[in-house]
C-alpha angles and dihedrals in degrees: 000000000000118000120199107229092202096050112126089009121123106215092198097048113124090013114123108198091197097047109127088001114155089219091056091050091051092051091048091050091050091050089053091051091049091051091048091048092049091050091049090050090052090049091048091049089053090051095045096042095076090047091053091048090048090051090051090052090050090050090050090050094047094043096091091045092051090048089049089051090052090049090048091051090049092050090048090054090049091048091049088050091051092049091049092048091047090055090048091052091050090051092047092053091057095039100050093051092048088049089058102255133110112239113246125200094225094074115113115252094230091054091044090054092048093054092044094051093044089051092047096045102036105022138241096291092058094051091043088065093068108017095095093051091046095050097048089046095048094043095045128166093277092053092049089051089053089052089050091051089054090052089058090059096054117097095205090059097051097105091048096048097100089058094040093052089053089050090057091046091049089053090056088052092044091238095152095160087068097044101054102054092036093058096037089059090058102055097080092046091051092056095043093051093045092056096033093236122172132192132029116351124195133178092275092057091047088053091051091052091046089053092054092044097051114006103039092052103113093174095064108039098114121134088259092060118097094193096113092047092048090050090052092046094048093047094045099042112023099034096033113139117261139189129182114253094024131099114282109238099202136032089221098043105151093207096046094049100040092043090053100245096114115055098160097081098101095106133119092236094052091046091051092051092054094046093050093046093048090050093050093048090047092052091048091052089053088061095051115122128205093254094059092043090054092046091051092049091050091050091052091049090050090050092050092046091051090050091051092052091048092049090048091053091050092053093049095045 
């Protein structure tokens, strides 16, 4: 019987097909390089780790200083903004008076800045082209009614309220010829009542009282105050000198209008100027303290006494 000598024998047993293979050697070499690279990365991480931790500690230490620097930069920007706004307000004070309007503290700062910069960059003539339209639009009928409502709350205006209410009503009806002379007639009385003055009052005494109302007010001379500008406006427009037959220097000249020389005052813009000025003067009077009232009265007495001495000298000379 024939027996197969290779039966149950695996001819490929113990034979490694990749033994001494170049591919196997390449793979083994790459694995070694990978292991070396991994080890170097671990070594590098160990070296860098302290540096990272040190940097974190530095960042933690510098954190408050960096925040302080940011805060400082923020405050600087705010300060620069204030300086810029302050310059705009100064420009506006000059501009609005030259443009024929009294400044009023209800105007929005952004609009104030726009007018100031336009005036500074493009000149008075350019702003003059639109200032009337802007003012009557900004101080519209609703705003004038709000001003009138505030007048009703002021104690020092109580005896003038019947007239003032009619002024507001006349504004609704666009009866500007009634508003202008009605309010102009009240300015002198406002000042006289505020300082409790008796006797004859001329333009010089009005100027003295105006000084103590607006100029000699040390408590309210911030850049945001329009007192100096209002004083200049009142003196140059309400109290401006006037003579019949000569050119009228102001469209709200008290003397020219109340003495019948100016008859062209029945305009919305002229009415608005008088209303805004009256409101500002009224608000300023509300802030008067007893010390300034007494100082104003003393100044008027000194003026009158000096006048008496001068008149006496003239009579004896």
